[in-house]
Structures are given as C-alpha cells and as structure tokens.
DOZA-825732 format. One record per residue: y negated, x, z negated of N, C-alpha, C in turn; residue number from 1. Coordinates in pm, whole numbers, plus 32768, in hexadecimal, padded with zeros to 4 digits. Layout:
residues N
[rec [Y X Z] [Y X Z] [Y X Z] NUM]
...
//
This chain:
residues 244
[rec [6D69 9171 CF66] [6CE8 9166 CFAC] [6C84 9118 CF58] 1]
[rec [6C05 913C CF63] [6B9A 90F2 CF23] [6B4F 909F CF8B] 2]
[rec [6B0B 9038 CF5D] [6AB7 8FE9 CFB7] [6A29 9020 CFAE] 3]
[rec [69F1 9044 D022] [6967 9073 D026] [6916 901E D087] 4]
[rec [6894 901A D071] [6836 8FDB D0CE] [67D8 9048 D0FC] 5]
[rec [67D1 905C D17F] [6786 90CE D1B3] [673F 90A9 D235] 6]
[rec [66C1 90D3 D23F] [6675 90BC D2BA] [66A6 911A D326] 7]
[rec [66B2 90E4 D3A0] [66DF 913A D40C] [66CB 90FC D495] 8]
[rec [66ED 914A D4F9] [66DA 9122 D585] [6758 914A D5D1] 9]
[rec [6794 90EB D619] [680F 9107 D663] [67ED 9157 D6E1] 10]
[rec [681C 91D5 D6E5] [67FC 922C D755] [686D 9233 D7BC] 11]
[rec [68E2 9202 D796] [6953 9208 D7F3] [69C2 91AC D7C2] 12]
[rec [6A0B 916E D81F] [6A7D 911A D7FA] [6AF4 913C D853] 13]
[rec [6B6B 9129 D81C] [6BE8 913D D866] [6C46 90C9 D84A] 14]
[rec [6C8C 909B D8AF] [6CF2 9035 D898] [6D65 9073 D84B] 15]
[rec [6D9C 9028 D7ED] [6E0A 9058 D79A] [6E75 8FEC D795] 16]
[rec [6EE7 9009 D7D1] [6F4F 8FA4 D7DA] [6F24 8F33 D837] 17]
[rec [6F5D 8EC0 D823] [6F3F 8E4E D87C] [6EBF 8E06 D858] 18]
[rec [6E9F 8E00 D7D8] [6E32 8DA7 D7AD] [6DC6 8DEA D758] 19]
[rec [6DD3 8E69 D73D] [6D76 8EA8 D6DF] [6D1E 8F12 D723] 20]
[rec [6CBC 8F40 D6DA] [6C62 8FA9 D708] [6C50 9012 D69C] 21]
[rec [6C35 908B D6C7] [6C06 90F3 D66C] [6B72 9107 D687] 22]
[rec [6B22 90FC D620] [6A91 910D D62C] [6A6B 9195 D5F4] 23]
[rec [6A17 91DC D63D] [69DA 9256 D607] [694B 9232 D5E3] 24]
[rec [692F 9238 D563] [68AF 9209 D52E] [685F 927F D4F8] 25]
[rec [67E8 9291 D530] [678D 92F7 D4FC] [6749 92C2 D47F] 26]
[rec [6755 930C D412] [6716 92E3 D395] [66BC 9354 D363] 27]
[rec [6662 9330 D30C] [6605 9394 D2D6] [664A 93EC D26D] 28]
[rec [669C 93AD D21A] [66D6 93F5 D1A9] [6756 943F D1CB] 29]
[rec [67A6 940B D229] [682B 9441 D241] [6842 9473 D2CF] 30]
[rec [67D8 947D D31D] [67E9 94A7 D3A7] [682F 943B D3F9] 31]
[rec [6882 9464 D458] [68CC 9405 D4A9] [6952 93EA D466] 32]
[rec [696D 936C D44B] [69EB 9346 D40B] [6A3C 92EC D46A] 33]
[rec [6ABF 92F5 D45F] [6B16 92A2 D4B0] [6B46 922A D461] 34]
[rec [6B3F 91B6 D49F] [6B64 9139 D45C] [6BB6 90E4 D4BD] 35]
[rec [6C26 90AE D48E] [6C73 9053 D4E1] [6C43 8FC4 D4CA] 36]
[rec [6C2D 8F7F D536] [6C06 8EF2 D530] [6C7E 8EA1 D560] 37]
[rec [6CCD 8E74 D501] [6D4D 8E34 D520] [6D39 8DAA D55F] 38]
[rec [6D78 8D96 D5D2] [6D71 8D15 D616] [6CED 8CF9 D659] 39]
[rec [6C98 8D60 D669] [6C11 8D4A D69E] [6C11 8D18 D72E] 40]
[rec [6C7D 8D2E D776] [6C82 8D02 D802] [6CB1 8C72 D811] 41]
[rec [6CDB 8C36 D7A4] [6D04 8BA9 D7AB] [6C88 8B50 D7BB] 42]
[rec [6C8C 8AED D812] [6C17 8A98 D82D] [6BD9 8A59 D7B1] 43]
[rec [6C2A 8A35 D750] [6BF7 89EF D6DA] [6BE4 8A4A D662] 44]
[rec [6BEF 8ACD D676] [6BE1 8B29 D606] [6B52 8B2C D5D1] 45]
[rec [6B45 8B29 D54D] [6AC0 8B31 D50F] [6A83 8BBD D51E] 46]
[rec [6AD6 8C1D D545] [6AA7 8CA7 D556] [6A7F 8CC5 D5E7] 47]
[rec [6A9A 8C69 D641] [6A87 8C84 D6D0] [69F7 8CAB D6F1] 48]
[rec [6997 8C5D D6C3] [690B 8C72 D6EA] [68CA 8CEB D6A7] 49]
[rec [6909 8D1D D63D] [68CE 8D8F D5F5] [691A 8E11 D611] 50]
[rec [6974 8E0B D672] [69C9 8E7F D68E] [69AD 8EBB D718] 51]
[rec [6932 8EAA D747] [690B 8EDF D7C8] [68B0 8F59 D7B9] 52]
[rec [68A3 8FA5 D824] [6841 9012 D826] [67B6 8FDB D808] 53]
[rec [6765 902C D7C8] [66D8 900F D7AA] [66C5 8FA9 D739] 54]
[rec [672F 8F8A D6EF] [671D 8F33 D67B] [66DB 8F83 D60B] 55]
[rec [666A 8F51 D5DC] [661E 8F91 D570] [6623 8F33 D4F9] 56]
[rec [6666 8F5D D48E] [6685 8EFE D423] [66A1 8F46 D3A0] 57]
[rec [66AD 8EF4 D339] [66E9 8F20 D2BB] [677D 8EFE D2C6] 58]
[rec [67D0 8F64 D2CA] [6860 8F50 D2DB] [68A5 8F51 D253] 59]
[rec [68FD 8EF1 D23E] [694C 8EE9 D1C4] [69D9 8F15 D1E9] 60]
[rec [6A06 8F80 D1A8] [6A7C 8FC8 D1D8] [6AD9 8FEE D164] 61]
[rec [6B5A 8FE4 D17F] [6BBB 9027 D129] [6BB8 90BA D153] 62]
[rec [6B91 9112 D0F7] [6B72 919C D11D] [6BB8 9201 D0C4] 63]
[rec [6BEB 926B D106] [6C1F 92DF D0BF] [6BF4 935B D10B] 64]
[rec [6BB8 93B9 D0C7] [6B83 9432 D105] [6BEB 9476 D15D] 65]
[rec [6BC3 9490 D1DA] [6C1A 94D8 D235] [6C85 9484 D277] 66]
[rec [6C8A 9404 D256] [6CEF 93AA D28F] [6CAB 933F D2E4] 67]
[rec [6CFC 92FC D337] [6CC9 928D D386] [6CB4 9215 D32B] 68]
[rec [6C37 91E4 D324] [6C1A 9171 D2D1] [6C41 90EF D315] 69]
[rec [6C28 9080 D2D1] [6C47 8FFD D308] [6BCF 8FA1 D2F5] 70]
[rec [6BA1 8F66 D362] [6B2A 8F11 D35D] [6B4A 8E8A D31E] 71]
[rec [6AF7 8E62 D2BD] [6B05 8DE0 D27D] [6AA4 8D7D D2BE] 72]
[rec [6A25 8DA4 D2C5] [69BC 8D4F D300] [6941 8DA5 D315] 73]
[rec [68D9 8D68 D34C] [685B 8DB2 D361] [67E7 8D51 D365] 74]
[rec [6775 8D7F D332] [66F9 8D32 D338] [669C 8D78 D39A] 75]
[rec [6686 8D3C D40D] [6637 8D7B D477] [65A5 8D87 D44B] 76]
[rec [656D 8DFD D45E] [64E1 8E18 D439] [6484 8DF4 D4AC] 77]
[rec [64AB 8E1B D527] [6458 8E00 D59C] [64B4 8DF0 D614] 78]
[rec [64A1 8D83 D65E] [64F6 8D68 D6D2] [64C3 8DAD D751] 79]
[rec [644C 8DE6 D74D] [640F 8E28 D7C1] [640E 8DCC D83C] 80]
[rec [63DC 8D55 D826] [63DD 8CF1 D892] [6382 8D1A D905] 81]
[rec [6314 8D5B D8E7] [62B9 8D88 D950] [62FD 8DEE D9AA] 82]
[rec [633F 8E4E D96C] [6385 8EB5 D9B9] [63F5 8E78 DA0B] 83]
[rec [6441 8E1E D9D1] [64B7 8DE6 DA14] [6492 8D8F DA8C] 84]
[rec [6414 8D67 DA95] [63E8 8D15 DB07] [63BD 8D6A DB7F] 85]
[rec [63B8 8DEE DB6E] [6381 8E45 DBD6] [63E4 8EB4 DBF5] 86]
[rec [6417 8EB9 DC6D] [647D 8F1C DC91] [644A 8FAB DC84] 87]
[rec [63C9 8FC1 DC9F] [6393 9048 DC91] [638E 9071 DBFF] 88]
[rec [6366 9016 DBA7] [6363 9034 DB18] [63F0 904B DAE3] 89]
[rec [644F 9000 DB17] [64DB 9017 DAF1] [6504 90A4 DB1A] 90]
[rec [64D3 90D0 DB8F] [64EE 9158 DBBC] [64B9 91C0 DB5A] 91]
[rec [643F 91AC DB2A] [6406 9208 DAC7] [6457 9205 DA45] 92]
[rec [647B 918E DA19] [64C9 9181 D99E] [6550 91C6 D9AB] 93]
[rec [6591 91B3 DA1D] [6614 91F1 DA35] [6609 9289 DA30] 94]
[rec [65A1 92BE DA71] [658F 934F DA73] [6570 9385 D9E8] 95]
[rec [6515 9346 D9A0] [64F2 9375 D91A] [656B 936F D8BD] 96]
[rec [65BB 9307 D8CA] [6634 92F9 D878] [6697 9368 D898] 97]
[rec [66AD 937E D918] [6707 93E7 D946] [66D8 9470 D918] 98]
[rec [6657 9489 D92B] [661D 9509 D904] [662A 951F D86E] 99]
[rec [660B 94B9 D821] [6611 94C4 D78F] [669F 94DE D75F] 100]
[rec [66FF 949B D79B] [678B 94AF D776] [67B4 9541 D78D] 101]
[rec [6787 957B D7FB] [67A8 9606 D81A] [675C 9668 D7C1] 102]
[rec [66DE 964C D7A6] [668E 96A5 D752] [66C3 96A8 D6C3] 103]
[rec [66F4 9636 D693] [6721 962D D608] [67A9 966F D5EF] 104]
[rec [67F1 9692 D65B] [6874 96D3 D64A] [6863 975A D605] 105]
[rec [68AE 976D D59D] [68AB 97ED D557] [6834 9800 D4FB] 106]
[rec [67DD 979C D4F2] [676A 97A5 D498] [6791 976A D410] 107]
[rec [6784 97B9 D3A8] [67B1 978C D324] [6753 9725 D2E5] 108]
[rec [66D4 9730 D302] [6672 96D3 D2CA] [6629 968D D33E] 109]
[rec [6649 960E D352] [6612 95C4 D3C5] [659F 9567 D39E] 110]
[rec [6569 9578 D328] [64FE 951D D2FA] [6488 951B D35A] 111]
[rec [6458 9591 D37E] [63E3 9598 D3D7] [6405 9565 D463] 112]
[rec [647B 9587 D494] [64A6 9555 D517] [64AA 94BE D516] 113]
[rec [64E0 9485 D4AC] [64E9 93F4 D4A1] [645F 93B4 D4A5] 114]
[rec [6403 93EB D456] [637B 93B3 D450] [6335 93BD D4D8] 115]
[rec [6342 9430 D518] [6305 9442 D59C] [6339 93D9 D5FC] 116]
[rec [63BC 93CA D600] [63FC 936F D65E] [63D6 92DD D645] 117]
[rec [63E7 92AF D5CA] [63CC 9223 D5AA] [6339 9201 D5C1] 118]
[rec [62E0 9258 D595] [6250 923D D5A9] [622C 9239 D63D] 119]
[rec [626E 928D D68D] [6254 928D D71D] [6281 920A D75D] 120]
[rec [62F8 91DE D73B] [632C 9160 D774] [62D4 90EA D74B] 121]
[rec [62A7 90EA D6CF] [6250 907E D6A1] [61CB 907E D6ED] 122]
[rec [6195 90F3 D70C] [6118 90FB D757] [612C 90CA D7E6] 123]
[rec [619D 90EA D822] [61B9 90B7 D8A9] [61C7 901F D8A6] 124]
[rec [6207 8FEC D83F] [6212 8F5B D82F] [6189 8F1A D821] 125]
[rec [6129 8F64 D7E7] [60A0 8F30 D7D5] [6049 8F45 D850] 126]
[rec [6086 8F70 D8BF] [6041 8F7F D941] [5FEB 8FFB D94D] 127]
[rec [6004 9061 D8FD] [5FC2 90E1 D913] [6005 9124 D98A] 128]
[rec [5FB7 9176 D9D1] [5FEA 91B4 DA4B] [606F 91FC DA31] 129]
[rec [60DA 91D1 DA72] [615E 920A DA53] [616E 929B DA7F] 130]
[rec [6125 92C3 DAE8] [612D 934F DB14] [60EF 93AA DAAB] 131]
[rec [607B 9384 DA78] [6038 93D4 DA10] [608F 93DE D993] 132]
[rec [60C1 936D D966] [6115 936B D8ED] [6191 93C1 D901] 133]
[rec [61CF 93B6 D974] [6247 9405 D991] [6228 9499 D995] 134]
[rec [61B7 94BE D9D1] [6190 954B D9D5] [6176 9582 D94A] 135]
[rec [613A 9532 D8F5] [6123 955D D86A] [61A9 957B D826] 136]
[rec [6208 9522 D839] [628D 9537 D7FF] [62CC 95B7 D837] 137]
[rec [62C2 95C9 D8BA] [62FE 963F D8F9] [62C5 96C0 D8BF] 138]
[rec [6244 96C4 D8AA] [6205 973C D871] [6231 9751 D7E0] 139]
[rec [6238 96E6 D794] [6260 96F1 D708] [62F2 971A D6F8] 140]
[rec [6345 96FC D75B] [63D3 971F D754] [63EF 97B1 D77B] 141]
[rec [6391 97F4 D7BC] [63AB 987B D7EE] [63DA 98DC D782] 142]
[rec [639F 98DC D708] [63D1 9939 D6A1] [6464 9922 D67E] 143]
[rec [6490 98A5 D680] [651D 9888 D660] [657B 98BB D6CD] 144]
[rec [6545 98C9 D746] [6593 98FD D7B6] [6588 9995 D7C2] 145]
[rec [6535 99D0 D76C] [6526 9A61 D76B] [64D1 9A98 D7DC] 146]
[rec [647A 9A43 D814] [6428 9A6E D886] [6397 9A42 D873] 147]
[rec [6362 9A57 D7FE] [62D8 9A2F D7E0] [6275 9A6F D841] 148]
[rec [620E 9A24 D865] [619E 9A5D D8AF] [6145 9AAB D850] 149]
[rec [6111 9B1D D87D] [60B2 9B6A D82D] [6027 9B30 D847] 150]
[rec [5FF1 9AED D7E0] [5F72 9AA6 D7F1] [5F04 9AD9 D793] 151]
[rec [5F1D 9B4B D754] [5EB9 9B86 D6FB] [5E85 9C08 D738] 152]
[rec [5E3A 9BF9 D7A4] [5E05 9C6D D7EA] [5E5F 9C99 D85C] 153]
[rec [5E36 9D00 D8A2] [5E82 9D34 D914] [5F0B 9D63 D8E6] 154]
[rec [5F72 9D3C D92F] [5FFA 9D5F D90A] [6013 9DF6 D911] 155]
[rec [5FC0 9E3E D95C] [5FD2 9ECF D96B] [5F7F 9F1C D905] 156]
[rec [5EFD 9EFC D8FA] [5EA5 9F4C D8A4] [5E68 9EFD D830] 157]
[rec [5E83 9E7C D82C] [5E51 9E23 D7C2] [5DBB 9E0B D7C8] 158]
[rec [5D7C 9E29 D838] [5CEE 9E0C D848] [5CD6 9D76 D840] 159]
[rec [5C66 9D51 D804] [5C43 9CC3 D7FA] [5BF8 9C90 D875] 160]
[rec [5BDB 9CE9 D8D2] [5B95 9CC0 D94C] [5BFF 9CA0 D9B5] 161]
[rec [5C22 9C21 D9BD] [5C93 9BF5 DA0F] [5C65 9BCE DA9B] 162]
[rec [5CB3 9BF8 DAFD] [5C95 9BD5 DB88] [5CED 9B64 DBBB] 163]
[rec [5D6F 9B6B DB9C] [5DCB 9B04 DBCC] [5E4B 9B09 DB79] 164]
[rec [5EB1 9AC1 DBA4] [5F33 9AC4 DB61] [5F9C 9AF0 DBC6] 165]
[rec [5FF8 9B43 DB97] [605B 9B80 DBEF] [60E6 9B47 DBD6] 166]
[rec [6124 9B12 DC3E] [61AE 9AE2 DC35] [620C 9B58 DC1D] 167]
[rec [61F7 9BC4 DC64] [6250 9C38 DC5B] [6244 9C7F DBD5] 168]
[rec [61C8 9C8B DBA1] [61B3 9CD3 DB23] [61C4 9C78 DAA9] 169]
[rec [61C1 9BF5 DABE] [61DB 9B99 DA50] [6166 9B82 D9F3] 170]
[rec [60EE 9B7C DA2A] [607B 9B5F D9D4] [5FF6 9B7F DA18] 171]
[rec [5F8D 9B79 D9C7] [5F08 9B96 D9FA] [5EFD 9C29 DA25] 172]
[rec [5EAB 9C3F DA8B] [5E8C 9CC9 DAB4] [5DF5 9CD6 DACB] 173]
[rec [5DC3 9D4E DAB3] [5D36 9D6A DACC] [5D26 9D9B DB5C] 174]
[rec [5CAA 9DB3 DB86] [5C8E 9DE2 DC0E] [5CD5 9E67 DC2C] 175]
[rec [5CD6 9EBE DBC8] [5D10 9F43 DBDB] [5DA6 9F3C DBF7] 176]
[rec [5DE9 9EDB DBB7] [5E7B 9ED5 DBC3] [5EAC 9E60 DC19] 177]
[rec [5E52 9E23 DC62] [5E79 9DBE DCC4] [5EA4 9E05 DD44] 178]
[rec [5F14 9DDA DD7A] [5F42 9E10 DDF9] [5F24 9DAC DE68] 179]
[rec [5F88 9D5F DE91] [5F74 9CFD DEFC] [5F77 9C6D DEC7] 180]
[rec [5F6E 9C5E DE42] [5F74 9BD8 DE08] [5EFF 9B83 DE37] 181]
[rec [5F16 9B03 DE53] [5EA8 9AAC DE7A] [5E46 9A99 DE06] 182]
[rec [5DCA 9A7E DE28] [5D64 9A64 DDC3] [5D63 99CF DDA3] 183]
[rec [5D7B 99AF DD24] [5D79 9924 DCFA] [5CF1 98FE DCC1] 184]
[rec [5CD1 9880 DCCC] [5C57 984A DC90] [5C57 986A DBFB] 185]
[rec [5BE0 9887 DBC4] [5BD7 98A7 DB35] [5C08 9833 DADE] 186]
[rec [5BF9 97B8 DB0F] [5C2B 9744 DAC3] [5CC3 974A DAB8] 187]
[rec [5D04 9774 DB23] [5D95 9781 DB21] [5DC0 97E7 DAB8] 188]
[rec [5D7D 985B DAB6] [5D9F 98C6 DA59] [5D8A 9899 D9C8] 189]
[rec [5D1D 9854 D9AE] [5D01 9826 D926] [5D64 97BA D8FB] 190]
[rec [5D86 9761 D957] [5DDF 96F2 D934] [5E6D 9720 D919] 191]
[rec [5E9C 9783 D962] [5F23 97B5 D949] [5F31 97E2 D8B8] 192]
[rec [5ECB 9827 D887] [5ECD 9851 D7FA] [5EBC 97D9 D79D] 193]
[rec [5E63 977D D7C2] [5E4D 9706 D770] [5ECB 96B2 D766] 194]
[rec [5F16 96A9 D7D3] [5F93 965D D7D3] [5FF3 9692 D769] 195]
[rec [5FF6 9715 D759] [6053 9750 D6F9] [6032 9729 D669] 196]
[rec [5FB1 9721 D64B] [5F86 970B D5C0] [5F6C 9679 D59D] 197]
[rec [5F5B 9623 D5FF] [5F35 9599 D5E2] [5FA3 954C D599] 198]
[rec [5F7B 94F7 D53D] [5FD8 949B D4F9] [5FE2 941E D54F] 199]
[rec [6054 9408 D58D] [6064 9399 D5EA] [6045 9314 D5A8] 200]
[rec [606B 9304 D52C] [6057 9284 D4E8] [5FC3 9260 D4D9] 201]
[rec [5F6A 92C5 D4E1] [5EDC 92AE D4CB] [5E8D 929F D54E] 202]
[rec [5ED2 92A2 D5BF] [5E8E 9291 D63F] [5E5A 9202 D64A] 203]
[rec [5DD8 91F4 D664] [5D9D 916E D671] [5D64 9155 D6FB] 204]
[rec [5D52 91BF D749] [5D1D 91B0 D7D1] [5D41 922C D821] 205]
[rec [5D53 9217 D8A4] [5D6F 9286 D8FF] [5D16 9277 D97A] 206]
[rec [5CA9 92C1 D97B] [5C4A 92B8 D9EB] [5C51 9338 DA3F] 207]
[rec [5CB8 9340 DA8F] [5CCF 93B7 DAE0] [5CD2 9391 DB74] 208]
[rec [5CA2 93EA DBC7] [5CA4 93CE DC57] [5D32 93DC DC8D] 209]
[rec [5D4E 9395 DCF9] [5DD1 939E DD38] [5DEF 942C DD65] 210]
[rec [5D88 9474 DD93] [5D9A 94FD DDC3] [5DCA 9558 DD52] 211]
[rec [5D8B 954D DCE0] [5DB1 95A0 DC6D] [5E3E 957E DC3E] 212]
[rec [5E5B 94FC DC36] [5EE0 94CF DC0C] [5F4B 9507 DC6A] 213]
[rec [5F31 94FF DCEB] [5F94 952D DD4D] [5FA9 95C4 DD45] 214]
[rec [5F3D 9610 DD35] [5F49 96A2 DD30] [5F9E 96CF DCB8] 215]
[rec [5F88 968F DC46] [5FD8 96B0 DBCF] [606A 968A DBE5] 216]
[rec [6080 9615 DC1D] [6108 95E5 DC35] [6153 9640 DC96] 217]
[rec [6111 9669 DD00] [6150 96C2 DD63] [6173 9748 DD24] 218]
[rec [6117 977E DCD4] [6131 97FF DC92] [61A9 97F5 DC34] 219]
[rec [61AC 978B DBE3] [621A 977E DB83] [62A0 9763 DBC7] 220]
[rec [629D 9718 DC34] [6318 9703 DC80] [634F 9789 DCB0] 221]
[rec [62F7 97DC DCE4] [6321 985F DD16] [6351 98B9 DCA3] 222]
[rec [630E 98B3 DC32] [6333 9907 DBC0] [63BC 98DF DB8A] 223]
[rec [63D3 985E DB7D] [6455 982E DB4D] [64C4 9853 DBAF] 224]
[rec [64A7 9844 DC2F] [650B 9864 DC95] [652E 98F8 DC93] 225]
[rec [64C9 994B DC7C] [64DC 99DC DC81] [6524 9A13 DC06] 226]
[rec [6509 99D9 DB8E] [6534 9A1C DB14] [6595 99D0 DAB9] 227]
[rec [659F 994D DAC5] [65EF 9904 DA61] [6685 9902 DA80] 228]
[rec [66A8 9906 DAFF] [6735 98F7 DB22] [6766 9868 DB16] 229]
[rec [670A 980B DAFF] [672F 977D DAF4] [6728 973A DB7C] 230]
[rec [6794 96FA DBA2] [6797 96B0 DC20] [67BE 961F DBFE] 231]
[rec [675B 95CE DBEA] [676F 9545 DBB9] [6764 94E1 DC2B] 232]
[rec [67CA 948E DC39] [67C7 9426 DCA0] [6750 93C8 DC8C] 233]
[rec [672F 93B1 DC0D] [66BF 9358 DBEE] [663B 9391 DC20] 234]
[rec [6630 9417 DC24] [65B7 9456 DC57] [65AD 9442 DCEE] 235]
[rec [661B 9452 DD32] [661C 943A DDC4] [65FB 93A8 DDE2] 236]
[rec [6634 934E DD92] [6618 92BF DDA4] [6584 92A2 DD91] 237]
[rec [654A 92DE DD28] [64BB 92CA DD0D] [6466 9301 DD7E] 238]
[rec [6487 9379 DDAC] [643A 93B6 DE1A] [643F 9360 DE98] 239]
[rec [64B3 9325 DEB1] [64C1 92CC DF26] [646A 9250 DF16] 240]
[rec [6465 921B DE9C] [6411 91A5 DE82] [637E 91C7 DE95] 241]
[rec [6355 923B DE67] [62C8 9264 DE6F] [629B 927E DEFF] 242]
[rec [62FC 92A7 DF52] [62D9 92C8 DFDC] [62E6 9251 E03A] 243]
[rec [631F 91E4 E009] [6334 916E E060] [62B9 9116 E066] 244]
//
C-alpha cells in the first residue's frame, strides 16, 4: 500500500467489529473509496472525531486501488458549524449527501459530481437558501440519472416559443403541444434552465420570491418521484422538516 493524501467528504459510515468503522469517502479523483478507521469507536481514539458522516477533510490514507484503505489521520477543511446548529440544514445536508452517493454509483468520472456537491454544501453553510441550492443540484444531477429535462425548446417540436414545462413529457412545451400541464410563471421556466447552467461556486446572491422557489421545488420533487426510482429516507425526513 502507498500513503496518499486526498480531499474528500464522508458520505456513509458503517460499524466494523467492536471498535472500528468503515468510511465511504467521496473524492474528486477516485470516486467513492472505502477506508477502515481502526479503533474509531474508542472514546480516546484520535480518529474518532474525523470518522463521522459529513467530515470534509484532507484524508491521509494507506491506499491500494480496489482495496479497503486504512485511515491514518485527517485535516478538516470545514466543520460546517452553521449547518450543524440547525436541524433543518442538517436535513438538507443529509439529503444531498444521500442523493450524491446514489448518483455517483456506477459513474466512472465523478469530478463534476464532486464539485457540484461540495460547492452546494459550502453555499448552504454560507446561509444561501438551502431549497434553491438543493434544487440546483437536483437539476444538475438529472443527466447522471439518465432523465435529463429537455430545456432547449419544446420537447416535441423544438419551438423556442415556450408555454410551460411538462412533467409527463420531460421538458418545455409550446402552446401547440401543451395538454393539461399547468402554466408556470415565466420566471420559473427561465430559472429551471438557469439552474442547470449556473456555476454554484460563483453564486453571490439569490433574490427569488418564495412563490417561485416553491413552484420549482414542487415540480422537481414530483419529477424525481416519478422518474428516478430513488426512495431516500433522508428525503422523507427533509420533507417532514419543511412541513413542520
């Protein structure tokens, strides 16, 4: 095994034996890697505090390709103290982590997924609207799930004169090809496309009405429910938090 230092985010942990943990760490260069944190459950272990879900750090690891690595130490990059103080923000973080772990399965190159995810979590930590940031991530992940929205003209005829967006047809539709789809505000239609192209790291302000935010969120919730096949407990938990 070689010793490597690699930036990553712990997306999942499992107890291993009496005192150890297995960490699944999302990385930019190597995708999700498995690492054993020996003795991490012991009260005095130096690995205890860095072996939890949501640890974002530079991990120093005994590593061999395709094998379970062994954690040596880690230098935490961000503790996400703002998020950890708010149960609703924890709900968003849990869902985004869960979603990202599922989206990255079977993807050979996770560089873009990693950047999308990390930049989103950092923006939520900086107090940007978590619903907007989460919706941006959800839209950006659709191609990896094989269910991209058609946002370059009408999904049927490719007309640039758009009337609304169709859940059933999977994209924009013009007046001619609209059936019973509800009519969305033009701001909603423009933002859905903008969400797909925006660089999350460059977001400096979000001046959107609650109505527009809610309409986009409701549409994406329905789209994910209809087409992804993902049933995440973290999503149900988040929805319960939002409705309470």
